[in-house]
N, C-alpha and C positions, 0 to 999 in steps of 0.2 A: 504493500499499500504506500502510495507516494505521500509526501509531506502534506500537500494540500487536501488530499482525500482524508488524511488522518485528522487534520484540523476540522474539516467539515463534519466528520462522523462524531468527534468529540463535542462540537457545538450542537449537533442534532440530539445526542444523548443528554446533554445538559438541559436542552430545551424540553425534552420529554419528562425528564425527572423533576424539573420545576413546574410542570403543568402548563407551560406557555404553548405547548402544542397539544390540542385535544386528543385524548386517547379513548378509543371505544370502551364502553363499560356496560355490563348488565347490573342493574341496581334492584335489589330485593324490595318488593313493594308490600306484599301480604301473602297470606296462605290460608287454607281451609283444610280441616282433617277429613277423613274418610272412614271413621269409626273402625279402625284397625284393618281396613281393606286395601286392596291394590287397584289403583286407577289404570284401566287398560286403554282408554281413549277419552279424548276430549275434543270439542269443537266449539269455536266462536260463533256468535250471531250478533251482527252489528245493525242496529236500527238506524239508518243513516239520517233519517229526518230529525231524530232526537239525539243522535250520537250515544244512545243507550246501548250497553254491551252486556251480553249474557255469555256465560260458559257453561255448556252441558258437559258433564264428565260422568263415566260409567266405569264399572268394573266388577270385581269379585269381592263382595262385602258380606258374604255369608248370610244373604237374605235380609240384610239391614240396610234398606234404601240404596239399592244398587245403581239407581239412576237419580242424578241430582243436577239441578240448574242454579247457578250462582250469578248474581248480578254485580257488575262493577259500579261502584257509586260514582256520582258526578265528578267528585275530585280525583277519581282513579287511584284511591288509596286503600279501599276495603272491598272485600268480596262478601256479599251476604247471600246465603242460601235462601232461595225463594220457592223451590219446589223439590219434592222428593217423590220416589215411586220404587217399587219392588217388581222383580220378575217373579211370576208365579212358580210355586214349587220350591222346596228346599235344595234341589239339586241343579239350580240354575245359575248362570252368571252372565254378565254382559261384556262383550269384547269390543264393541264399536258403537259409535254415535255420530250422527250428522244432522246439522239443521238444513231445511230446505234452502236452496239458492234462489231467493225470490219467490213471488207468489204467497200463497197462504203460509202462516208460521206453523210448520210441523217439525217434529223431531223424530228421526228414525233411530231405532236402537236394535242392535243385533248381538246374538250370543249363542249360548247353549242352554237347553232346558230339557233335561232328561225325562221329566214326568209329563209336562204339559205341551210340548212341541211349541209352535208360534215363535221361532227363533228370530223372525224379523218383525218388528213391531213399529207402528206409526203412531205417534202421539201428537195431539194438538196442544199448543201452549197458549194460555191467555191469562193475564193478570195473576201470575204466580201459581196457576194450576196446570198440570199435564194430565190428559185424559186420552186413553188408548182408543184409536179410531179404527185400526186395521191390523191384522196379524197374518203372516204366512209362514209355511213350515220350510225348514232347510236343516240338514243334519248339524251344522255349525257354522255361524257367521262370524267371520274375523275382521271385515273391513266394509266401510260404507262410504259413498259419496254422492251427493246430489248434483244434478245439472238442471238448469232452466233454460230452455231453448224455445224460441217462438211461442211463448206463453205456456208451454207444456213442461211438466216436472218429470225427470227421469232419475231413478235410483239405481246406481251400480252397487252390486252386492258381490262380495267375494268371500270364500271360505272353504269348507270341506264337504265333499259330496261323493263319497267313494262308491255308492250304488249307481248313481245316475250320471256321473261325469259332468255335472254342470256346476263347476266350481265358481264360475263367473256368471252373473245373471244380471239383466237389465229389465227393470220394472218401469212401466209408465204409471204415474200416480195423478188422478185428476181431482178436481175440486169437490166431487161428490164421494171422496174417500174410496174410490175404486181402484185397485191396484192390478195391473195386467202384466204378466210376464211377456216381454217382447223378443228377447234374444239371450242366448247362453253361449259359453265357451268353455272348453274343458281344459283342465290342467293335468290330464293323464292321471286321474285319481290322486293328485297331490293336493296341495293347499294353495289358495290365493290369499296371500297375506295382506296385500295392500292394493287399493284402486284409487285413481285420481283422474278426473276429467280434465280436459284442456281444449280450449277453442282457439283455432288460428284461422283468422279471416272467417270464412263460413264453414270450415271443416271442423268436425268434432273428433277428438281423439280420446281414448282411454288408455292410460298406462296401468299395467298390472305387474306386480312383483309377488313371487311365491316359491314354491318348491315342487318340482315335478317328480313324480315316482314311476319307476319302471320303464323308463324310455331312454335310449342311448344319446339322444340329442338334447342338450342342456339349454332350455329355453326359459329360464326363470325370470327374465325381464322381457315384457312383452308390450308391444303398442298395437292397439286396434284403432280402426276408424269406425264411426257410428253414423249410419245413414238416417236422417230424420224422416225420410219418406217411407223406407222399407222397415225401419226400426231394427236393422240387423247390424251386428258387429262383424267386421272383417279384419283378420289379422294382417297387419302391415309389415312388421319386422320384429326380430327378437334379439336378445343378447344373452350371453352366457354369464352365469354367476359361478363357474367352476364347480358345478355339481353340489353346490351348497345353497341353503335357503337364502332368499332376499325377503326382508320383512317390511321394507318401506320403499316407497317410490314417490317422487315429487317433481312437479314442473317449474320452470322459470323462464322468462323471456326478458330481454332488455330492449324489445321493440324491433330488434334486427334478427337476432339469433335465439334459438330455442334450445334449452338444456333440460336433461333429465338426470336427477340423482337417485341412485338405487343403493340401498344400504342393507347389510345383513350379517351373516357369518361366513368367515373364511378360514379354512383349515390351516392356512399358512400364516394367519394373523397379520397379513400385510395389506389387504385390500378390502377391508370391510365397507369403506365408503368409495363409491364409484360415480363418476360424472361422465355423461355421454352428451354429445350434441345431436339434434334431430333436425333433419332437413325435410321432413314431410314423408319420406319413404324409407329412410334407414337411419340407425343409430350408429354413431361414431365414437369410439372410445376416446376419452380425453385424458383421464388420469385417475389414479386411486389414492387413497389414504388408509393406513392402518389404524386400528384402534386397540393397540397393544394386544392383550390376549382376550379381549372381550368381544361382545356382540352388539351391534347397532340395531335398535328396534324402531327407531323413529327419526324422521327427517322432515324439514319444512323450509322453504325459500320465502324470502321477502325481498322486494324491490324498493329501496329507500335511498333518497338523495342521489339517484342515478347509480347506485351501487347494488349488486346482487349479494345477499347474505344467505348462507346455508347453516341452519342450527340442526345438530344431530344429538341423539340421546341414547344411552345403552348401558350395558353392563361392563364396567371396568373396574371392579373392586380391587384389583391388585395395584393399580396405579392411582385410583381416586380421580379420574377425569371423565365423569359420566356425561356431561354436557359440554359441547364445544361449538363454537361459531367460526364460520369461515366468511371471508369476503372474496368475491369473485368478480373479476373484471374481464374474463373471457380470453386474456392473452398470457399473463404471467402470474404465477404464485410466489409470493414472498411473504415472510413473516410479518404479522401486523400486531403491533403493541395492543394489548387489551387490559384495561385497568381492572382491578378487583372491585366487585360490587360492594355495596354498603350493607353488610349483614353481620355486624359484630357478635350477635348472639350466637350464630351458627358457624361463622367463619367459612362461608361458601365462596371460594374464589370463582372467577368467571374465566372461561378459556376462548381463545379465538384463532382463527387462521385467516390468511389471505390467499386468494386462489386466482391464478391467471389463466387457467384452462390447460396448463401443461404440467405443472409440477405442484405437488401438495407437500408442505412441510409440517412438522409437528407443531402443536400450539405452544405459545409461550406460557399461558396460564389456562386454567380450566375450572369448571364448576364441579365441586366435589360434594357428592351425597353420601359419602361415608359407606355404610352397609346397605343402603337403599338403592334401588335400581329404578331409574326413570323409564317408563315404557312408552310415553307419548309426549308430544309437545306441538305447539302451533303458534305462529306469529299472528299478530293483528294490529293494524294501525288504528289508534283511537285519537281523533284530532290529528295532529302532526307528529305523534310520538309512537314508535313501534314498541309493542308489548309482547313478550314471550310467556305463554303459559306452559307449565311443565306438570305432568302427572307421574306419580311414582307409588311406591309401597312404603314410603316414610311415614313413621307414626310419631306425632299426630299430623304433621304438615304434608299430606299427600298431594295436595293441589297447591302449586306455588307460582307466583306472578312476579315477573321482573320487567322493568323498563329498560329500553336500550337506547343509549346515547353515543353519539360519535363526534 
C-alpha cells in the first residue's frame, strides 16, 4: 500500500470511529412473546391510507393461540397484540401465514392438523377480530404467498403432498369466500418450502424453493410463469442446490435487473446463501455465501435509498451470527461497516454484508440470538424508515422488531 493510500485509509477509519460517516445499523425497538412457542412465519400488512401496520405471526405454540396479529403503534415503538386464534385439535401447528395483497383484508394460515384436516385456512380480519371464512385440506402446508392481479386474488401454497404430487398449488379466491384450485406443480414427492410471486411488466412469475426426493436431477430452485387467462403454471427454469434443501426464496429488482436469493442447507457449509440473476427465461449464478456450519431458513430483500439489502436468518449456534444483512449493488461485494444496535439489555449485535454481484465476504458484525433460532423475518417500510421483524423460538421475546438506519 502506497503512502497516500495509507493516509486515506487511516483518515477513513478515523471518520468511521468518530461517527462522522454514517454506519448502517439495526436498532432494537420492541418485542412480543409467544407463550413458550416457536414462530415459524410472519407477514406484514400496511394500510397505506393510514400508515397503520400489522404483523401476523404463527407457529407451534402447543395449542395456545398459534395465530396472532400485533399492531405497531403510531409512534412505531410498541407492538400490541390485537387478535388471537387457535388451530383446531391438539396435534396441529401453523407453519405459514400471509396477508392478502390488496383487495379484501384476509389472512391465510397454513400448517399441519392431524385430527381435523383443513391445513389451509382463510380468515377475515376486522377491528381486532379474526374469523375463519374458508378451509381446504392438504397434507402439510409450509409456505404461502398472495398475489392480486387485475382485481383477482391468487394464493400460492407450497408444502408436502406425498400421495398426489401436488406440492405447489395455486388457488383463486373471490370476494364471496369461494376458493378454487386452478393449477398445481409437483416437487417429485418432496417438499416446497418457500414460494414468492413476482410481476415483471405484465408477466407473473412464481419462485419456489424446496427439496426434491427420488429424482436424479436436482431442481430445488424453480421459476414458473403464471398465465392469468388459463390460470396455469408453466415451468420456466430451474437451478441446483447441490442435492440439499433450499428453505427460502425471495425476489428483488433495482428497476433494471432482477435477482433471486435462495437459501438453505449445504453439506459443504460454504454456500447456504445463493444469489442468481433472472432474465425472464433463465437463472444465472452470481455468487454464494457460507453460513458457517448452520442452515439459513429465511431471507427477504428490501430496496431502500436506491440500494438493495438482503436479510437472512438461520441456525448458527456455533458462531452466534443468526441474522445477517447484506447490501447489494449488482457489481461488487465489499465489506460494509455495520454498527451494533441499541439493545443493552440483551447485547444483540447486528451483522451486515455488502454485495456487488460477484463476491460475498463474511460480515463484520452480526445479530446474535444465543441459543434461540430465528426461523422467519421480513422487511417493511413504514413512512420512510425500513423495519425488520424477526420471529424465533426465543423465550419470551419470540417476535422482535428492529429499525434500520444507514
